[in-house]
C-alpha positions in Angstrom: 0.0 0.0 0.0 1.3 3.5 -0.9 0.7 6.4 1.3 0.9 10.2 0.7 -0.5 13.2 2.6 -2.0 16.5 1.6 -0.3 18.9 1.8 3.3 17.9 2.0 5.3 20.4 4.1 8.9 21.0 5.2 9.6 22.0 8.7 12.1 24.6 9.7 13.2 26.0 13.1 13.2 29.7 13.6 14.0 31.9 16.6 11.9 35.1 17.1 12.9 37.8 19.6 10.6 40.4 21.2 12.0 43.6 22.7 12.0 43.8 26.5 10.0 47.0 27.4 10.0 46.6 31.2 13.0 48.9 31.4 12.1 51.5 28.8 11.5 54.2 31.4 14.5 53.4 33.6 17.1 56.2 34.1 20.6 55.0 35.1 21.3 56.1 38.6 18.0 58.0 38.8 19.8 61.3 38.0 19.1 63.9 35.3 22.0 64.6 33.0 21.5 67.7 30.9 22.9 68.2 27.4 24.0 71.4 25.6 21.6 72.8 23.1 22.9 72.7 19.5 23.4 76.3 18.4 23.0 77.6 22.0 26.1 76.2 23.8 25.5 78.3 26.9 22.1 76.7 27.5 21.2 73.1 28.4 18.1 71.0 27.9 16.8 68.0 29.8 16.7 64.8 27.6 13.4 62.9 27.2 14.5 59.6 28.6 18.0 58.4 29.3 18.9 58.4 25.6 16.6 61.2 24.6 14.7 58.8 22.4 11.9 57.8 24.8 9.0 59.5 22.9 10.0 57.9 19.6 10.2 54.5 21.3 6.7 55.0 22.8 5.3 55.8 19.3 7.0 52.8 17.8 5.8 50.4 20.6 2.2 51.6 20.4 2.2 51.2 16.6 3.6 47.7 17.0 0.5 46.3 18.7 -3.0 46.5 17.2 -4.7 46.6 20.6 -2.6 49.4 22.0 -2.8 51.4 18.7 -6.6 51.2 18.6 -6.9 52.1 22.3 -5.0 55.3 21.6 -7.2 56.1 18.7 -10.3 55.4 20.7 -9.1 57.6 23.6 -8.4 60.5 21.2 -11.8 60.2 19.5 -13.7 60.1 22.9 -11.7 63.0 24.1 -12.6 65.0 20.9 -16.3 64.4 21.6 -18.3 66.7 19.3 -15.3 69.0 18.8 -14.5 72.5 20.0 -17.3 75.0 20.2 -17.0 78.7 20.9 -20.4 79.7 22.3 -21.9 82.9 23.5 -22.0 83.0 27.3 -25.6 84.3 27.3 -27.3 82.4 24.6 -25.1 79.2 24.8 -25.3 79.1 21.0 -22.4 79.1 18.6 -21.0 82.7 18.5 -21.9 85.0 15.6 -19.2 87.6 16.6 -17.6 88.6 13.3 -14.2 89.2 14.9 -14.2 85.8 16.5 -15.4 84.1 13.3 -12.7 85.9 11.3 -10.1 84.6 13.8 -11.5 81.0 13.5 -11.1 81.2 9.7 -7.3 81.4 10.1 -7.1 78.4 12.5 -7.6 74.8 11.6 -9.1 74.0 14.9 -10.2 70.4 14.3 -6.7 69.4 13.3 -5.2 71.5 16.2 -7.5 69.9 18.8 -6.8 66.4 17.5 -3.1 67.0 17.5 -3.2 68.2 21.1 -5.3 65.3 22.2 -3.1 62.8 20.5 0.0 64.1 22.3 -1.9 64.2 25.6 -3.0 60.6 25.3 0.4 59.4 24.3 2.7 61.5 26.4 0.4 63.2 29.0 1.5 66.6 27.9 1.0 68.9 24.9 2.6 72.0 23.5 0.9 75.0 21.8 2.6 78.1 20.4 0.7 81.4 20.4 1.7 84.1 17.8 0.8 87.7 18.5 0.2 90.6 16.2 3.0 93.1 15.5 1.7 95.5 18.1 1.3 92.8 20.6 -2.3 93.5 21.4 -3.9 90.4 19.8 -3.2 86.7 19.5 -3.4 86.0 15.8 -2.4 82.3 15.6 -2.5 79.2 17.7 -0.1 76.5 16.4 0.4 72.9 17.6 3.9 71.6 18.3 4.6 67.9 18.3 5.4 66.9 21.9 7.8 64.2 20.8 10.0 66.9 19.2 9.9 69.2 22.2 12.5 69.4 25.0 12.5 71.6 28.1 15.4 73.8 29.2 17.0 73.0 32.6 15.2 75.0 35.3 17.0 78.1 36.7 17.7 78.6 40.4 14.2 79.8 41.0 12.8 76.6 39.4 11.6 78.4 36.3 11.9 76.8 32.8 12.4 79.7 30.4 12.7 78.0 27.0 11.4 75.2 25.0 13.5 73.6 22.2 11.8 72.1 19.1 13.7 69.9 16.7 13.9 66.4 15.3 15.9 64.7 18.1 15.6 61.2 16.6 19.0 59.7 15.9 20.8 63.0 16.6 19.1 64.8 13.7 19.0 68.0 15.8 22.6 68.7 15.1 22.0 68.6 11.3 18.6 70.3 10.9 18.9 72.8 13.7 16.9 73.6 16.8 14.1 76.2 17.2 14.3 78.1 20.5 11.0 79.3 21.8 10.3 81.3 25.0 8.2 79.3 27.4 5.4 80.9 29.4 5.1 80.1 33.1 3.7 76.7 33.7 1.7 77.9 36.7 0.3 81.1 35.3 0.8 81.3 31.5 -1.8 84.1 30.9 -0.4 86.3 33.7 3.2 85.7 32.4 2.1 86.7 28.9 0.5 89.9 30.1 3.6 90.7 32.1 5.8 90.3 29.1 3.6 92.4 26.9 3.3 95.1 29.7 -0.5 94.7 30.0 -2.6 94.5 33.1 -4.2 91.0 33.2 -7.4 92.3 34.7 -8.1 95.6 32.9 -6.0 94.8 29.8 -4.6 98.3 29.9 -0.9 99.1 29.4 1.1 99.1 32.6 3.7 101.6 31.4 6.5 99.1 31.3 8.5 98.3 28.2 7.0 95.2 26.5 9.2 92.5 25.0 9.8 92.3 21.3 9.0 88.6 21.2 5.8 87.7 19.5 5.9 83.9 19.8 5.5 82.0 23.0 5.1 78.3 23.9 2.5 77.0 26.3 2.9 73.6 27.9 0.0 71.6 29.3 1.2 68.8 31.6 -1.3 66.3 33.0 -0.3 65.8 36.7 1.6 62.5 37.4 3.2 61.4 40.5 6.8 62.6 40.9 7.1 64.2 37.4 9.8 66.8 37.4 10.1 67.7 33.7 8.3 65.1 31.5 5.2 63.2 32.8 5.3 59.5 33.0 1.9 58.4 31.4 -0.1 56.1 33.6 -0.8 53.8 30.6 2.9 53.1 30.3 2.6 50.7 33.3 1.6 48.1 30.8 5.2 48.3 29.4 6.9 48.0 32.7 4.5 45.4 34.0 5.1 43.0 31.2 1.6 42.5 29.7 2.6 44.3 26.5 5.6 41.9 26.1 3.4 38.9 27.0 0.9 39.7 24.2 3.7 40.3 21.6 5.4 37.1 22.6 2.2 35.1 22.1 1.6 36.8 18.8 5.2 36.1 17.7 5.0 32.5 18.8 1.7 31.9 17.0 3.1 33.4 13.8 6.2 31.3 13.9 4.2 28.2 14.6 1.8 28.8 11.8 4.6 29.6 9.3 6.6 26.5 10.2 4.0 23.8 10.8 1.0 22.9 8.7 -1.8 20.4 9.8 -2.4 17.5 7.4 -6.1 17.3 6.6 -6.3 14.0 4.6 -4.3 10.8 4.4 -4.8 8.9 1.1 -4.0 5.1 0.9 -3.8 3.6 -2.6 -3.4 -0.1 -3.4 -0.1 -0.6 -5.3 -1.7 -2.5 -8.3 -4.1 0.4 -8.8 -1.6 2.4 -10.9 -0.8 -0.6 -13.1 -4.5 -1.3 -13.7 -5.3 2.3 -14.8 -2.4 2.3 -17.2 -3.5 -1.1 -18.7 -7.1 0.2 -19.1 -5.7 3.2 -21.0 -3.2 1.1 -23.0 -0.2 3.0 -21.7 3.0 1.0 -21.9 5.8 3.5 -22.1 7.4 3.9 -18.7 7.7 7.7 -19.0 4.0 8.0 -20.0 3.0 5.7 -17.2 4.8 7.9 -14.6 3.1 11.0 -16.0 -0.3 9.2 -15.7 0.4 8.3 -12.1 1.4 11.9 -11.3 -1.7 13.2 -13.1 -3.9 10.8 -11.1 -2.4 12.0 -7.8 -3.1 15.5 -8.8 -6.7 14.7 -9.7 -7.2 13.2 -6.2 -5.7 16.3 -4.6 -7.9 18.6 -6.7 -10.9 16.6 -5.8 -10.2 16.9 -2.1 -8.7 20.3 -1.8 -10.2 22.2 -4.8 -12.2 25.4 -4.4 -15.4 23.7 -5.5 -15.2 20.5 -3.5 -18.7 20.5 -2.1 -21.2 17.8 -3.1 -18.7 15.6 -5.0 -18.8 11.8 -5.2 -15.7 9.6 -5.5 -16.1 6.2 -7.2 -13.5 3.6 -6.3 -13.5 -0.1 -6.7 -12.5 -2.9 -4.3 -12.2 -6.7 -4.2 -12.2 -9.4 -1.5 -9.0 -11.4 -1.1 -9.0 -15.1 -0.4 -8.8 -14.4 3.3 -12.2 -12.6 3.1 -10.8 -9.1 3.7 -11.8 -6.2 1.5 -9.0 -4.6 -0.5 -9.9 -1.1 -1.7 -8.1 0.7 -4.5 -8.3 4.1 -2.7 -9.1 4.9 0.9 -9.2 8.5 2.2 -8.8 9.1 5.9 -9.8 12.5 7.4 -7.3 13.6 10.0 -8.9 15.9 12.6 -5.8 18.0 13.6 -6.0 20.7 16.2 -5.7 24.3 14.9 -2.2 25.6 15.3 -1.9 28.2 18.0 -5.4 27.7 19.3 -4.0 26.8 22.7 -2.9 30.4 23.2 -6.3 32.1 22.6 -7.1 32.5 26.2 -3.7 34.0 27.0 -4.1 36.5 24.1 -7.5 37.5 25.5 -6.1 38.0 29.0 -3.1 40.1 27.7 -5.4 42.2 25.5 -7.8 42.8 28.4 -4.9 44.0 30.6 -3.7 46.4 27.9 -7.3 47.7 27.6 -7.4 48.1 31.3 -4.2 50.1 31.3 -5.6 52.4 28.6 -8.9 52.8 30.5 -10.8 51.4 27.5 -13.5 48.8 27.9 -13.0 46.0 25.3 -16.7 45.9 24.3 -16.5 49.6 23.3 -13.5 49.5 21.1 -14.2 46.1 19.5 -14.0 42.3 19.9 -11.2 41.0 22.2 -9.1 38.2 20.6 -10.1 34.8 22.0 -12.7 32.0 21.7 -15.1 32.8 24.4 -16.6 36.3 24.2 -19.0 38.2 26.6 -21.1 41.0 25.3 -22.8 43.8 27.2 -26.3 44.9 26.5 -27.1 48.1 24.7 -27.9 49.9 27.9 -24.6 48.8 29.5 -22.7 50.0 26.4 -24.4 53.4 26.5 -23.5 53.8 30.2 -19.9 52.8 29.5 -19.6 55.3 26.7 -21.1 58.0 28.9 -18.7 57.2 31.7 -15.8 57.2 29.3 -16.6 60.6 28.0 -17.2 62.0 31.5 -13.7 61.0 32.4 -12.3 63.2 29.6 -13.4 66.5 31.4 -10.1 66.7 33.1 -8.2 66.5 29.8 -10.6 69.1 28.3 -9.8 71.6 31.0 -6.1 71.1 30.4 -6.4 71.4 26.6 -8.6 74.5 26.7 -5.9 76.5 28.4 -4.5 78.1 25.2 -8.1 78.7 23.9 -9.0 80.6 27.1 -5.8 82.6 26.8 -6.8 83.7 23.3 -10.3 84.7 24.5 -9.0 86.6 27.5 -6.1 88.3 25.7 -8.2 89.3 22.7 -10.9 90.6 25.1 -13.6 88.2 24.0 -15.0 87.7 27.4 -18.5 86.9 26.2 -17.2 83.7 24.4 -16.9 80.4 26.2 -15.0 77.4 24.8 -16.7 74.0 25.3 -16.2 70.5 24.1 -19.7 68.9 24.1 -19.9 65.2 24.8 -21.8 62.8 22.6 -24.5 60.9 24.6 -26.0 57.9 22.9 -29.8 57.8 23.3 -32.4 55.0 23.6 -34.8 54.0 20.9 -37.7 55.7 22.5 -36.1 59.1 22.1 -36.1 58.6 18.3 -32.6 59.8 17.9 -29.2 58.1 17.5 -27.2 60.5 19.7 -27.2 64.0 21.1 -24.6 66.5 22.3 -24.4 67.3 26.0 -22.2 69.8 27.7 -20.3 69.2 30.9 -22.9 71.2 32.9 -25.8 69.1 31.7 -27.3 71.6 29.2 -28.3 69.9 25.9 -27.0 71.5 22.7 
């Protein structure tokens, strides 16, 4: 009896390595070592991470895992809510002030807000640059600066950080492309510091008689409070890197990928009686050895196509057999279905546990962002999901207050006190309200 299997595979051994992220935030010795600023040798900046590459490492690590990447996107979208709205303080309707609307035309506020929220969710701090008019009486522009490219100057003796440096610090590119030096407003009182620099009283907005600075561009840093942060915050979600859950999920994914690439389950085993080949050649009057071998090869391919072809449903295979003198049946062809276990299926529960831990670190409920990898799934009701979504957006109020700081500075400095910035939340409704969703402000007023 001749045996052959479908498909025939070759096995190869591979070794896959996964980067250890548990020490990504460690600083040797726990001390801060400053570096000179390229182009400003008398000044020093504080590196972001021990090698000054930490923000780029974080971006790369987040993008390397589908759960982490989608969690960040979900957090940005929920923080964005219904988008920034500048409303009249008396009517609570979108402002119709022509001066304010003319200012908005020069700003790409949706992109600005999304950029700010992305940096806040990734690094827990964001940077905005305000650009004043030539006379220093109005803020004309509000510009976003990528937090991963921003570095803070070493604080002076009074604990004040006076400058922010903007450059591409990845792989020492700052020495080639140059560094932008921007004066940094006070972290504790940015509006009062701006008024002081422009010689304007912060309450009456009248000149104080002092000589204003000639600078017309200032940086504003919004840092979300974290425990023990001195210069750059340590995001709370980064605990998933130090705790090992991120590595665990990547190790499982790497192991499954290697197993699937290097081992294939055999679905069918085909047993063919040896004289079967001779009989089919005799029936077709094939005597040439070369042609006989071609006919055997073609018959094997026919069997493979029959079993593994695309349209293999509802087919019938006709095969003869005979009974030998001992009374046993001898079949020409016998096909055995091998029920092999799916490769990598034994890790499904581990993948689900690791993914749930990552979602927990990002403060994202798995049923809101999508299905969690794994066999067994639990699903919440529609009411539970609405409540989870409402709770998630309610937790974004603290981030909204931080991110609205530059917007409020513009309104105060430009003397638009009748305008209030808001970021309405989207509240999902029930079917009896005959609406899919509605916008709700933080104070409970419906828009």
